[in-house]
LONUMI-218612 format. One line per 5 residues: their letters; for each residue x, y, z negated of N, C-alpha, C. Coordinates in steps of 0.02 Angstrom, whole numbers, plus 50000, padded with zeros to 5 digits. Layout:
a) X,Y,Z,X,Y,Z,X,Y,Z ~ ...
# end
This chain:
xxxxx) 50832,46245,51931,50861,46248,52018,50813,46297,52045 ~ 50856,46338,52058,50811,46404,52091,50794,46371,52169 ~ 50733,46388,52205,50730,46347,52279,50721,46428,52322 ~ 50736,46397,52366,50740,46435,52445,50657,46444,52454 ~ 50638,46500,52482,50575,46513,52529,50595,46495,52595
xxxxx) 50546,46454,52614,50547,46431,52693,50491,46436,52712 ~ 50521,46475,52780,50446,46503,52806,50433,46449,52866 ~ 50372,46425,52880,50345,46362,52916,50284,46389,52969 ~ 50278,46353,53030,50229,46381,53052,50164,46397,53030 ~ 50118,46443,53046,50042,46450,53017,50000,46394,53034
xxxxx) 50025,46375,53074,49967,46303,53081,49969,46269,53056 ~ 50031,46259,53016,50027,46205,52965,49984,46226,52905 ~ 49982,46287,52892,49944,46299,52824,49877,46322,52833 ~ 49867,46344,52904,49815,46361,52896,49793,46322,52986 ~ 49749,46261,52999,49739,46237,53054,49712,46257,53111
xxxxx) 49637,46301,53063,49591,46344,53105,49587,46421,53070 ~ 49571,46461,53118,49585,46532,53065,49508,46546,53037 ~ 49477,46516,53076,49393,46538,53038,49380,46493,52967 ~ 49397,46437,52987,49370,46381,52929,49423,46376,52884 ~ 49503,46405,52897,49544,46376,52842,49565,46458,52804
xxxxx) 49595,46483,52853,49624,46567,52843,49552,46606,52808 ~ 49510,46617,52856,49473,46660,52834,49427,46647,52761 ~ 49417,46572,52757,49393,46554,52712,49426,46554,52649 ~ 49496,46548,52649,49569,46541,52590,49537,46630,52564 ~ 49538,46675,52621,49564,46742,52618,49492,46782,52588
xxxxx) 49424,46738,52589,49384,46762,52560,49368,46759,52483 ~ 49413,46706,52472,49405,46663,52405,49453,46698,52369 ~ 49520,46736,52394,49578,46746,52375,49591,46803,52390 ~ 49526,46876,52393,49536,46926,52413,49577,46975,52372 ~ 49588,46936,52304,49646,46993,52264,49718,46981,52316
xxxxx) 49720,46933,52342,49793,46931,52374,49797,46975,52416 ~ 49750,46988,52448,49757,47053,52486,49745,47105,52472 ~ 49722,47139,52417,49740,47189,52368,49786,47224,52336 ~ 49818,47138,52332,49904,47188,52306,49940,47203,52345 ~ 49926,47157,52400,49956,47186,52468,49961,47266,52493
xxxxx) 49882,47313,52477,49870,47349,52513,49876,47382,52466 ~ 49858,47374,52390,49837,47411,52354,49776,47443,52333 ~ 49721,47394,52356,49639,47422,52364,49623,47373,52300 ~ 49562,47389,52314,49500,47346,52271,49462,47334,52311 ~ 49456,47274,52336,49410,47240,52392,49378,47196,52331
xxxxx) 49300,47210,52356,49246,47176,52320,49197,47149,52367 ~ 49169,47081,52347,49104,47048,52385,49140,47034,52470 ~ 49179,47002,52449,49180,47002,52553,49149,46943,52586 ~ 49112,46963,52644,49063,46902,52656,49100,46877,52718 ~ 49095,46821,52756,49118,46795,52833,49072,46811,52879
xxxxx) 49082,46805,52920,49076,46800,53002,48994,46857,52988 ~ 49005,46905,52969,48958,46969,52959,48944,46997,53015 ~ 48878,47008,53038,48859,47031,53119,48884,47109,53116 ~ 48898,47135,53191,48915,47190,53202,48894,47183,53258 ~ 48829,47208,53297,48797,47220,53347,48784,47152,53383
xxxxx) 48816,47137,53425,48808,47060,53468,48882,47015,53436 ~ 48909,47048,53392,48969,47017,53388,48977,46999,53301 ~ 49017,46982,53273,49034,46944,53208,49115,46959,53172 ~ 49115,46998,53124,49177,47001,53088,49188,46946,53044 ~ 49250,46946,53047,49282,46906,53015,49273,46887,52944
xxxxx) 49281,46960,52906,49259,46980,52843,49244,47046,52850 ~ 49179,47070,52800,49160,47140,52776,49177,47131,52712 ~ 49213,47174,52662,49214,47180,52600,49185,47258,52582 ~ 49191,47279,52515,49153,47341,52497,49230,47356,52472 ~ 49265,47429,52447,49309,47464,52401,49256,47475,52354
xxxxx) 49316,47514,52306,49291,47526,52231,49217,47583,52245 ~ 49226,47616,52290,49160,47667,52311,49112,47658,52331 ~ 49112,47567,52345,49062,47558,52405,49065,47543,52478 ~ 49117,47572,52504,49132,47593,52557,49140,47511,52620 ~ 49098,47511,52639,49140,47447,52701,49209,47444,52720
xxxxx) 49208,47381,52715,49300,47365,52735,49299,47320,52791 ~ 49316,47348,52857,49322,47253,52893,49402,47230,52898 ~ 49404,47169,52901,49439,47138,52902,49422,47074,52965 ~ 49498,47115,53002,49508,47041,53075,49563,46987,53067 ~ 49556,46925,53061,49626,46889,53079,49638,46881,53112
xxxxx) 49699,46842,53145,49714,46839,53191,49801,46802,53193 ~ 49771,46727,53206,49838,46682,53196,49885,46702,53215 ~ 49895,46753,53272,49949,46734,53325,49968,46828,53331 ~ 50009,46822,53391,50024,46926,53404,49989,46946,53414 ~ 49976,46994,53382,49931,47054,53412,49929,47056,53473
xxxxx) 49852,47075,53502,49853,47101,53573,49781,47140,53566 ~ 49789,47172,53639,49751,47219,53644,49678,47206,53631 ~ 49648,47147,53650,49592,47121,53641,49555,47142,53578 ~ 49598,47116,53532,49594,47097,53442,49598,47173,53422 ~ 49635,47223,53448,49626,47279,53434,49583,47333,53437
xxxxx) 49543,47326,53514,49477,47311,53542,49423,47312,53509 ~ 49438,47242,53468,49386,47224,53430,49366,47273,53353 ~ 49427,47274,53325,49441,47311,53264,49407,47371,53268 ~ 49411,47409,53310,49385,47485,53319,49300,47463,53317 ~ 49280,47434,53375,49227,47417,53406,49197,47398,53325
xxxxx) 49214,47349,53284,49178,47336,53220,49197,47395,53166 ~ 49228,47421,53175,49211,47465,53134,49178,47524,53132 ~ 49170,47540,53195,49117,47582,53219,49036,47541,53216 ~ 49036,47494,53231,48977,47457,53247,48934,47460,53161 ~ 48985,47429,53104,48938,47433,53027,48988,47501,53015
xxxxx) 49003,47540,53025,48995,47600,52997,49074,47599,52943 ~ 49101,47573,52935,49150,47546,52896,49202,47628,52882 ~ 49235,47631,52817,49275,47678,52811,49353,47646,52830 ~ 49362,47581,52846,49430,47567,52826,49426,47498,52875 ~ 49487,47482,52918,49499,47417,52928,49570,47387,52930
xxxxx) 49573,47318,52915,49614,47276,52896,49626,47227,52972 ~ 49681,47215,52993,49687,47187,53051,49754,47153,53021 ~ 49754,47085,53016,49794,47038,53002,49822,47015,53053 ~ 49901,46980,53072,49911,46972,53117,49971,46916,53096 ~ 49996,46876,53157,50051,46828,53132,50117,46867,53146
xxxxx) 50119,46921,53222,50186,46957,53240,50147,47012,53250 ~ 50158,47065,53243,50132,47144,53236,50185,47171,53311 ~ 50153,47171,53373,50194,47192,53413,50209,47270,53405 ~ 50278,47296,53423,50295,47372,53426,50228,47420,53450 ~ 50204,47397,53506,50148,47456,53532,50086,47451,53495
xxxxx) 50073,47394,53446,50010,47407,53397,50028,47427,53353 ~ 50096,47425,53314,50098,47464,53252,50091,47540,53282 ~ 50127,47541,53317,50114,47617,53344,50041,47649,53352 ~ 50006,47593,53370,49934,47616,53379,49897,47629,53309 ~ 49903,47586,53296,49878,47590,53215,49895,47657,53170
xxxxx) 49971,47669,53180,49995,47733,53162,49968,47804,53187 ~ 49970,47809,53249,49924,47854,53279,49840,47852,53275 ~ 49813,47787,53246,49733,47796,53231,49731,47823,53156 ~ 49783,47818,53119,49776,47854,53054,49809,47914,53042 ~ 49837,47924,53101,49849,48019,53082,49793,48038,53130
xxxxx) 49738,48018,53179,49682,48045,53210,49599,48038,53191 ~ 49613,47978,53153,49547,47971,53116,49544,47970,53063 ~ 49447,47982,53049,49426,48011,52955,49440,47918,52931 ~ 49464,47884,52979,49467,47811,52940,49526,47790,52948 ~ 49525,47752,52874,49597,47719,52893,49605,47639,52902
xxxxx) 49683,47636,52934,49688,47563,52967,49758,47534,52932 ~ 49732,47460,52914,49811,47426,52906,49819,47389,52941 ~ 49885,47375,52955,49917,47314,53020,49964,47286,52941 ~ 49925,47218,52931,49956,47159,52909,49991,47112,52938 ~ 50047,47088,52904,50091,47031,52962,50081,46968,52895
xxxxx) 50063,46906,52923,50056,46846,52880,50078,46796,52918 ~ 50128,46759,52845,50180,46716,52863,50160,46636,52823 ~ 50179,46596,52833,50161,46537,52785,50233,46538,52775 ~ 50241,46504,52697,50296,46482,52654,50286,46438,52631 ~ 50344,46408,52621,50338,46344,52563,50407,46331,52530
xxxxx) 50411,46338,52436,50459,46328,52402,50473,46261,52369 ~ 50530,46255,52404,50551,46187,52395,50494,46135,52418 ~ 50460,46076,52368,50422,46027,52400,50336,46046,52389 ~ 50333,46129,52388,50271,46134,52356,50214,46142,52426 ~ 50149,46151,52400,50099,46168,52451,50132,46225,52491
xxxxx) 50100,46223,52548,50106,46279,52597,50057,46350,52554 ~ 50088,46393,52565,50062,46468,52534,50063,46545,52596 ~ 50016,46562,52583,50024,46626,52635,50051,46682,52606 ~ 50103,46724,52639,50139,46787,52627,50115,46836,52685 ~ 50101,46897,52629,50047,46944,52661,50099,47009,52650
xxxxx) 50117,47041,52710,50152,47107,52710,50126,47159,52759 ~ 50119,47228,52713,50097,47283,52750,50151,47304,52796 ~ 50125,47313,52861,50169,47320,52905,50163,47409,52920 ~ 50101,47457,52920,50090,47498,52920,50025,47513,52906 ~ 49993,47561,52866,49939,47594,52828,49939,47677,52819
xxxxx) 49866,47681,52812,49880,47766,52801,49913,47795,52745 ~ 49938,47853,52751,49982,47879,52682,49962,47960,52686 ~ 49977,48010,52630,49971,48070,52625,49992,48109,52695 ~ 50066,48072,52706,50098,48088,52757,50089,48070,52828 ~ 50036,48027,52852,50020,48025,52908,49958,48059,52916
xxxxx) 49916,48081,52875,49855,48121,52874,49876,48183,52873 ~ 49943,48209,52852,49959,48295,52865,49991,48291,52929 ~ 50023,48232,52961,50047,48256,53024,49977,48251,53077 ~ 49928,48228,53044,49867,48210,53105,49840,48273,53082 ~ 49838,48304,53042,49803,48375,53024,49838,48428,53062
xxxxx) 49918,48420,53063,49962,48466,53104,49936,48450,53175 ~ 49929,48401,53211,49934,48380,53272,49878,48408,53284 ~ 49805,48412,53248,49756,48442,53284,49756,48513,53274 ~ 49793,48534,53227,49801,48616,53230,49838,48648,53287 ~ 49886,48604,53303,49930,48630,53373,49875,48599,53427
xxxxx) 49847,48573,53430,49802,48550,53500,49745,48620,53481 ~ 49712,48614,53441,49668,48703,53421,49702,48757,53452 ~ 49769,48767,53415,49783,48816,53435,49807,48823,53523 ~ 49835,48776,53554,49861,48773,53606,49793,48795,53661 ~ 49714,48754,53640,49666,48773,53674,49655,48864,53680
xxxxx) 49646,48896,53611,49659,48967,53600,49691,48991,53651 ~ 49755,48976,53642,49802,49013,53700,49788,49011,53761 ~ 49751,48945,53793,49738,48954,53861,49675,48997,53856 ~ 49646,48988,53830,49573,49035,53842,49621,49117,53844 ~ 49642,49148,53772,49685,49204,53793,49711,49204,53848
xxxxx) 49757,49162,53859,49796,49188,53922,49747,49176,53983 ~ 49685,49139,53988,49662,49155,54051,49631,49235,54065 ~ 49593,49240,53989,49577,49326,54005,49633,49383,54020 ~ 49693,49358,53993,49745,49410,54013,49753,49419,54082 ~ 49747,49365,54105,49785,49362,54177,49730,49375,54221
xxxxx) 49667,49379,54227,49609,49393,54253,49609,49483,54255 ~ 49632,49509,54190,49643,49571,54173,49678,49626,54197 ~ 49745,49568,54217,49817,49601,54252,49796,49601,54317 ~ 49763,49547,54341,49753,49549,54418,49729,49629,54445 ~ 49694,49643,54397,49658,49723,54426,49705,49782,54422
xxxxx) 49758,49764,54401,49805,49813,54385,49869,49814,54417 ~ 49906,49735,54442,49965,49731,54456,49971,49645,54486 ~ 50011,49641,54528,50021,49566,54564,50065,49536,54530 ~ 50098,49560,54479,50172,49538,54439,50147,49465,54437 ~ 50103,49454,54385,50101,49389,54369,50031,49350,54409
xxxxx) 50017,49384,54466,49960,49334,54492,49958,49275,54515 ~ 50010,49256,54539,50028,49196,54553,50029,49136,54489 ~ 50022,49141,54443,50017,49099,54389,49958,49061,54365 ~ 49961,49040,54321,49917,48995,54283,49926,48987,54198 ~ 49860,49000,54173,49849,49005,54112,49897,48944,54075
xxxxx) 49930,48963,54031,49976,48906,54007,49946,48900,53905 ~ 49959,48834,53892,49940,48817,53796,49993,48837,53780 ~ 50055,48864,53792,50110,48883,53769,50090,48964,53729 ~ 50139,48967,53672,50150,49044,53661,50167,49091,53706 ~ 50183,49084,53771,50212,49133,53820,50190,49122,53870
xxxxx) 50192,49144,53929,50177,49130,53993,50232,49194,54017 ~ 50259,49155,54087,50304,49224,54125,50320,49210,54205 ~ 50334,49253,54235,50358,49255,54295,50418,49282,54322 ~ 50454,49250,54374,50508,49283,54398,50534,49355,54429 ~ 50588,49379,54388,50580,49428,54402,50631,49479,54470
xxxxx) 50632,49426,54488,50692,49441,54565,50743,49401,54576 ~ 50767,49371,54510,50839,49363,54492,50851,49289,54456 ~ 50890,49241,54479,50861,49184,54452,50887,49189,54376 ~ 50837,49160,54337,50853,49155,54282,50811,49184,54226 ~ 50779,49278,54276,50768,49320,54231,50689,49319,54241
xxxxx) 50645,49332,54193,50578,49327,54191,50540,49401,54146 ~ 50488,49399,54174,50453,49425,54135,50408,49388,54091 ~ 50400,49399,54039,50367,49381,53994,50311,49394,53945 ~ 50261,49384,53939,50216,49377,53885,50215,49353,53824 ~ 50210,49355,53783,50220,49306,53724,50166,49349,53674
xxxxx) 50144,49276,53634,50088,49305,53570,50097,49266,53513 ~ 50102,49288,53454,50110,49250,53401,50023,49253,53350 ~ 50028,49263,53283,49959,49246,53264,49936,49321,53261 ~ 49981,49379,53245,49946,49443,53237,50003,49490,53259 ~ 50023,49479,53310,50087,49510,53366,50087,49496,53424
xxxxx) 50114,49517,53470,50110,49507,53533,50168,49549,53541 ~ 50224,49522,53602,50285,49577,53646,50269,49542,53708 ~ 50300,49588,53759,50320,49583,53827,50393,49604,53832 ~ 50428,49567,53881,50490,49561,53885,50516,49532,53935 ~ 50586,49545,53960,50624,49518,54010,50661,49471,53973
xxxxx) 50655,49401,54006,50709,49345,53955,50769,49330,54024 ~ 50833,49335,53977,50886,49301,54025,50913,49230,54034 ~ 50903,49194,54061,50934,49130,54051,50938,49075,54108 ~ 50981,49085,54131,51012,49044,54195,51030,48984,54193 ~ 51024,48942,54115,51049,48874,54119,51105,48872,54086
xxxxx) 51129,48801,54045,51159,48781,54007,51231,48780,54060 ~ 51241,48788,54131,51288,48770,54156,51323,48850,54160 ~ 51274,48916,54163,51287,48980,54168,51265,49013,54132 ~ 51282,48992,54058,51254,49034,54001,51310,49077,53991 ~ 51377,49090,54005,51410,49149,54008,51375,49226,54061
xxxxx) 51340,49204,54112,51319,49229,54143,51245,49282,54120 ~ 51221,49258,54077,51147,49287,54042,51193,49334,53983 ~ 51256,49339,53956,51280,49399,53925,51288,49423,53982 ~ 51334,49449,54040,51354,49480,54077,51303,49518,54098 ~ 51251,49475,54109,51181,49508,54133,51146,49569,54095
xxxxx) 51150,49543,54034,51117,49580,53957,51153,49645,53971 ~ 51234,49636,53972,51281,49688,53947,51271,49724,54027 ~ 51269,49735,54071,51250,49764,54129,51198,49814,54130 ~ 51144,49770,54104,51069,49823,54075,51082,49858,54028 ~ 51124,49859,53976,51128,49888,53921,51159,49948,53934
xxxxx) 51216,49933,53988,51255,49992,53992,51209,50064,53992 ~ 51151,50017,54038,51096,50071,54066,51052,50103,54002 ~ 51069,50073,53957,51000,50071,53910,50974,50152,53906 ~ 50999,50184,53906,50959,50256,53891,50898,50260,53946 ~ 50952,50252,54015,50900,50284,54074,50835,50245,54082
xxxxx) 50857,50168,54055,50800,50112,54052,50747,50140,54007 ~ 50764,50145,53946,50714,50188,53890,50690,50237,53921 ~ 50714,50283,53936,50699,50353,53965,50627,50331,54007 ~ 50649,50300,54049,50596,50277,54103,50539,50253,54066 ~ 50549,50199,54039,50502,50156,53975,50438,50189,53947
xxxxx) 50489,50257,53916,50441,50309,53888,50461,50300,53810 ~ 50503,50240,53794,50529,50214,53707,50575,50177,53708 ~ 50589,50165,53634,50641,50116,53609,50604,50045,53653 ~ 50684,50020,53671,50632,49941,53679,50708,49891,53621 ~ 50691,49824,53604,50739,49789,53584,50774,49757,53617
xxxxx) 50848,49771,53611,50875,49736,53644,50933,49690,53605 ~ 50922,49617,53619,50933,49563,53582,50974,49516,53622 ~ 51038,49533,53612,51100,49504,53653,51089,49425,53641 ~ 51080,49414,53564,51070,49326,53536,51134,49313,53553 ~ 51197,49322,53516,51252,49295,53530,51254,49210,53490
xxxxx) 51219,49199,53464,51227,49122,53448,51180,49090,53462 ~ 51143,49106,53524,51085,49085,53569,51122,49067,53650 ~ 51099,49043,53679,51122,49049,53769,51085,49101,53797 ~ 51008,49115,53766,50974,49169,53813,50989,49236,53783 ~ 50974,49293,53824,50933,49356,53794,50894,49382,53828
xxxxx) 50871,49439,53784,50799,49469,53813,50809,49529,53788 ~ 50770,49572,53826,50736,49641,53814,50676,49642,53805 ~ 50643,49672,53733,50581,49640,53737,50547,49718,53697 ~ 50479,49724,53682,50450,49778,53663,50377,49719,53620 ~ 50397,49730,53549,50351,49691,53522,50289,49767,53493
xxxxx) 50234,49735,53502,50169,49753,53507,50144,49739,53441 ~ 50099,49792,53379,50080,49789,53337,50004,49811,53337 ~ 49967,49777,53388,49903,49772,53419,49848,49710,53403 ~ 49887,49670,53356,49849,49615,53355,49864,49527,53394 ~ 49851,49485,53375,49888,49443,53405,49810,49375,53403
xxxxx) 49832,49330,53408,49785,49253,53435,49725,49241,53376 ~ 49765,49268,53336,49695,49277,53282,49638,49330,53243 ~ 49681,49360,53315,49628,49433,53332,49584,49435,53372 ~ 49533,49375,53367,49500,49362,53422,49436,49418,53452 ~ 49430,49460,53390,49365,49485,53394,49411,49573,53461
xxxxx) 49476,49557,53435,49511,49638,53472,49534,49594,53530 ~ 49541,49530,53560,49560,49518,53638,49565,49544,53688 ~ 49507,49592,53714,49490,49631,53753,49552,49703,53739 ~ 49578,49725,53691,49602,49770,53691,49687,49764,53689 ~ 49685,49690,53665,49743,49685,53644,49783,49646,53714
xxxxx) 49742,49629,53778,49759,49624,53833,49779,49662,53880 ~ 49720,49713,53877,49748,49789,53895,49803,49806,53883 ~ 49817,49816,53820,49903,49839,53796,49929,49800,53826 ~ 49924,49750,53815,49995,49701,53837,50011,49715,53914 ~ 49955,49704,53963,49974,49721,54016,49992,49787,54038
xxxxx) 49977,49849,54020,49981,49919,54025,50080,49909,54011 ~ 50103,49886,53952,50150,49885,53931,50190,49840,53967 ~ 50185,49793,53998,50224,49743,54054,50207,49792,54115 ~ 50179,49833,54144,50193,49870,54201,50253,49927,54181 ~ 50243,49946,54130,50294,49995,54120,50367,49986,54112
xxxxx) 50370,49912,54101,50440,49871,54063,50472,49851,54130 ~ 50429,49827,54176,50448,49807,54247,50465,49875,54294 ~ 50422,49927,54297,50449,49979,54308,50512,50012,54303 ~ 50516,50011,54229,50592,50044,54199,50644,49979,54225 ~ 50652,49923,54217,50684,49885,54241,50704,49861,54292
xxxxx) 50662,49860,54339,50651,49837,54416,50717,49858,54467 ~ 50717,49945,54456,50765,49956,54498,50845,49943,54462 ~ 50857,49927,54408,50921,49895,54378,50927,49833,54413 ~ 50867,49775,54408,50878,49711,54405,50891,49688,54461 ~ 50873,49735,54527,50886,49735,54582,50969,49755,54607
xxxx) 50986,49809,54554,51065,49834,54578,51113,49774,54540 ~ 51087,49715,54487,51135,49678,54466,51179,49644,54527 ~ 51236,49645,54509,51295,49599,54558,51302,49528,54533 ~ 51238,49505,54541,51235,49413,54532,51209,49378,54577
# end
């Protein structure tokens, strides 16, 4: 006869965390290995970590230390702090946190640690079960652990943060340079985004600087919001009628992008003078962008002022 699996209170199976469960896990580390798809060896109980003691310290196949922290209750901030403290104290490469009830915020925290850290973190749910009249037995379930996907996400986040800082430095230099030539962007602060802009004197219109890896542009961006989307195209069309006059004043052709499948429209000049990754040419790039922005504003300002909006 097939028996049902019955879940029972953990304390019926392991009355004491250190004396019962930790001791059992040390003697049956292969059960954890199967759960995590690891090969942990030489598990030691109550190993020293500075002034503290770790429930278990094991080694992986490469001889790297792996700490195991057990908690026969809901996960809490105290044990998460211990997990990180112990990992650093013993110079471990991985940490396993075994709990009875993993709280959502701690699942998120372990996921974040795997994305952001060079160490590996595992959060494991522990349950006690009985099949028919059998003795109680532990059931381990991996809730979250490291993966190629989390590493890739972490790498992408790090690269984004690094680009954000580089952009901030670039915009800081450009705005300082621009102050010596025009007041147009004098009241704005550096950004960590790929663009910075200031109002063009009419609601929803802005003069923007934009930067990419090896190109830049200056533009008039037209976006009066979702509720006034039709006005964006009306404004663009009113300026486009004056295209020849505007380009004559500007001194060369502009890119007129009505963007019919999008809410906004724009008029821009793309500059092939380098971009964010050309740090050795930043001064010249910034100088060129400011000079072209001044020309764009001069060419467009009278026509913007005459818009009937």
